[in-house]
C-alpha positions as CSV (number, residue, x, y, z in Angstrom):
1,X,-1.5,-16.1,-4.0
2,X,-0.7,-12.5,-4.8
3,X,2.8,-11.2,-4.4
4,X,1.6,-8.6,-2.0
5,X,1.0,-11.2,0.7
6,X,3.9,-13.6,-0.1
7,X,6.4,-12.0,2.3
8,X,3.9,-12.3,5.1
9,X,3.1,-15.9,4.3
10,X,6.8,-16.9,4.1
11,X,7.5,-15.1,7.5
12,X,4.5,-17.0,9.0
13,X,5.8,-20.3,7.7
14,X,9.3,-19.6,9.1
15,X,7.9,-18.6,12.5
16,X,5.7,-21.7,12.7
17,X,8.6,-24.0,11.8
18,X,10.7,-22.5,14.6
19,X,8.0,-22.5,17.3
20,X,7.8,-24.8,20.2
21,X,4.5,-26.2,19.0
22,X,6.2,-27.8,16.0
23,X,9.7,-28.4,17.4
24,X,9.1,-29.7,20.9
25,X,5.5,-30.9,20.8
26,X,5.7,-32.4,17.3
27,X,2.5,-31.0,15.9
28,X,2.2,-30.1,12.2
29,X,2.3,-26.4,11.4
30,X,-1.3,-26.5,10.2
31,X,-2.4,-28.1,13.5
32,X,-0.6,-25.3,15.4
33,X,-2.5,-22.7,13.4
34,X,-5.9,-24.3,13.7
35,X,-5.9,-26.0,17.2
36,X,-3.0,-24.6,19.2
37,X,-3.0,-20.9,18.5
38,X,-2.8,-20.0,22.2
39,X,0.5,-21.9,22.4
40,X,2.2,-19.9,19.6
41,X,4.6,-17.1,20.3
42,X,3.3,-13.5,20.0
43,X,5.3,-12.9,16.8
44,X,3.5,-15.9,15.1
45,X,0.1,-14.7,16.2
46,X,0.9,-11.2,14.9
47,X,2.0,-12.6,11.6
48,X,-1.2,-14.8,11.4
49,X,-3.3,-11.7,11.9
50,X,-1.4,-9.7,9.4
51,X,-1.7,-12.5,6.8
52,X,-5.4,-12.6,7.4
53,X,-5.7,-8.8,7.0
54,X,-3.7,-9.0,3.8
55,X,-5.8,-11.7,2.2
56,X,-9.0,-9.8,3.2
57,X,-7.5,-6.7,1.7
58,X,-7.1,-8.5,-1.6
59,X,-10.9,-8.9,-1.8
60,X,-11.8,-5.5,-0.5
61,X,-13.0,-3.4,-3.5
62,X,-12.1,-0.1,-1.7
63,X,-8.4,-1.1,-1.8
64,X,-8.4,-1.9,-5.5
65,X,-7.4,1.7,-6.4
66,X,-5.2,2.3,-3.4
67,X,-3.5,-1.0,-3.4
68,X,-3.1,-3.6,-0.7
69,X,-0.8,-1.8,1.7
70,X,0.7,-4.4,4.0
71,X,3.9,-4.6,6.1
72,X,5.4,-7.0,8.5
73,X,4.1,-6.4,12.0
74,X,6.4,-4.7,14.5
75,X,8.0,-7.1,16.9
76,X,6.4,-7.1,20.4
77,X,8.3,-5.3,23.1
78,X,10.7,-7.5,25.1
79,X,10.1,-5.8,28.5
80,X,11.7,-2.7,29.9
81,X,14.5,-1.4,27.7
82,X,17.2,0.5,29.4
83,X,18.0,3.9,27.8
84,X,21.4,4.2,26.2
85,X,23.7,6.6,28.1
86,X,26.9,7.9,26.8
87,X,29.9,8.6,29.0
88,X,31.0,12.2,29.2
89,X,34.0,13.0,27.0
90,X,37.0,14.5,28.8
């Protein structure tokens, strides 16, 4: 595997190993990816999609000159975040 996708692949492996599908239900990580994708956390699904896009980008001839530009996906929002307010200084 190319080094441009290695950080995504290692993040996906780590996410799968810490998911409920592997820890609580006792499935193999490969089984979770193939058969139980709807049970995976949103972060693992985003990493799975990013890894797929990265591998596809390695084969895309248009990206040969520009490079395979990949990043870790942004974490999903965790609900409503409260804005940070500062106390008035006296």
